[in-house]
C-alpha positions, 0 to 999 in steps of 0.5 A: 670379768664382772664379779658377782660376789666379792666377800669371798676375797675376805674369807680367803684372807682370813682362812689363810691367816696364821692365827687360824687352823689348817684350811678346810675344803671351804677355805680351799674353794674360796681360794680357788674362787679368788684365783679364778677371778684373777685369771678371768680379769687377765682374760685367761678364760680356760684357766679361770674355768678350771679353777672355778670348776674345782672350787664348785666341786669343793663348795657348790655355792651360788656365788661360785656357780654364778662366777663359773657361769660368767666364765662359761658364757665368755667361752661360748659354753652357753648350756653350761652357763645356763645350768650354773646360773639356774643353780645359783638362782635356785640356791640363792640365800635370803640373806644375800644382797638382792642386787646380786640376785638381780645380776644373776637373773639378768645374766640368766635371761641373756644366756637362756635365749641362746640355748634350749631348755628340756624338761625331763620326767623320768620313771622310775627314779634312780636312773642315770643319764648321758648327753652326747656320751657325757654323764649328766645329772638328771635335773630335779622336778621343775628344773630344766636340762639346757642344751646348745642348739643342734642334735643331742643323743640322750641315753637314760639307764638304770640297773634292771631296766632297758636303756632309753636312747633318744636323739633330740634336735633343739633350737635357740630359746626353745622349751621342750618337755619329754617323759621317759618311762624305762621298761624292765629288762627281760631276764634271759635264762642261760640257753640249755640244749636238750639232752636227748640228742646226746643219748640218741647219738651215743646210743646209735654210735655204740650200736653201730660200733658193736655191729661193725666189730661183730660183723668184722669178727664173723667175716674173719671166721667165715673167710678163714673157713673158706680158705681152709676148704679151698686149700683142702685142709678141711675136705679130703678128698676135694669134692664138688660139695666142698667147693660149693660150701667154700664158696658159700662161706666166702659169700658169707664173709663178704656179706659180713664185711659189708655189714661191718662197713655199714656198722662202722659208718653208722657209728662214725656218723652218729658220733661225729654228729654228736660232737658237732651238736656239742660244739655248736652253742645253744641259741640265747633266745628260746625258740618258738613253736609255730605251725603254718598250714598252706593249701596244696593243690594239684591235678586230682589232689587237694590237701594241706601242707603243714610246716613250722619250727619246733 
C-alpha cells in the first residue's frame, strides 16, 4: 500500500508510552490508522478499510481520509475513494509536506475519471439525503457528490417539506449540476364528518319507533274490541249493526298493524343507516364542490342537465 503519511506511526508510539496519560480519541485514531496500514500491506483490504473507517470517525483528518481512499480504490469503491480524496485535498493543512498533497491530487485525478460528479444545490438548508437508500451527507457549496456509473435514486427530505425523489443515470467522468427546491408540505386537517346525518338519522329512527309502538298499541286495542263484539260480549243481542261495527274495528286493527310495520321499518332503516355512517371513516381530503352543465336534447324538448359533487 502506498502510504500518504508516516508521522502517525510515531504518534501512536508516543501515545501508548507508559509516561503518557490514558489515550485520547485522537490517539486511538492514530493506532487504528497504523493497524489499517499494516492490514493493507498484507493485502487484507476489507479489514484495513474497517480500521481506517473507524479511525476517520474518531479523527476526520486529511491523512486518514487519504489512506482510506487508497484502500477504497483497491476495493473498487471509486465513488467513496473520490469523496475521501476530495475531503483530504480540501482539508490539507498549510504546514503539511507539499509532496503529500501532490500525491493526493494525482490519485484524485485517477479516481475522478472513474466516477461522475454531481453538484447539488438544495433549498432550503437543513435537508437530509439518501443515495440508493443509504444516508449520505449533502456536500457543501462548491463540492461534489461522487457517484459510480449507473442509475442512482436520490431522495432529499426535511421536516415540514415534501420529499424529493429523483433517479439519476450517470457515466464515468461526467459532471452534472442539479438544483432542488423542496416545497412545503400541505397540512391536512383531520377529516370530520358533518353532524346533521346523525341528527336526521336518530330523529327519523325515534319517530319511526314511536309511530310503530303507537300503531301497535292502537291495533291491539281495536283488535280486542272487535273480538269482544264478535263474541257477543259487548253487543247483546247480536245484530247486523254490531257485526258491521266489529268488522270496522277489525279493519282498523289491520290498518294500524300495517302502519306499525311501516314505523318499525323506517326506524330500523334510519338507525341502521346512522350506524353505517358512523362506522365508515371520513375522507382524508376535503371534498370539492363541482357543478357541471350539459345540454339535454330530446324531440320537442331542450334544456340543461346539472350534475356534480358536493
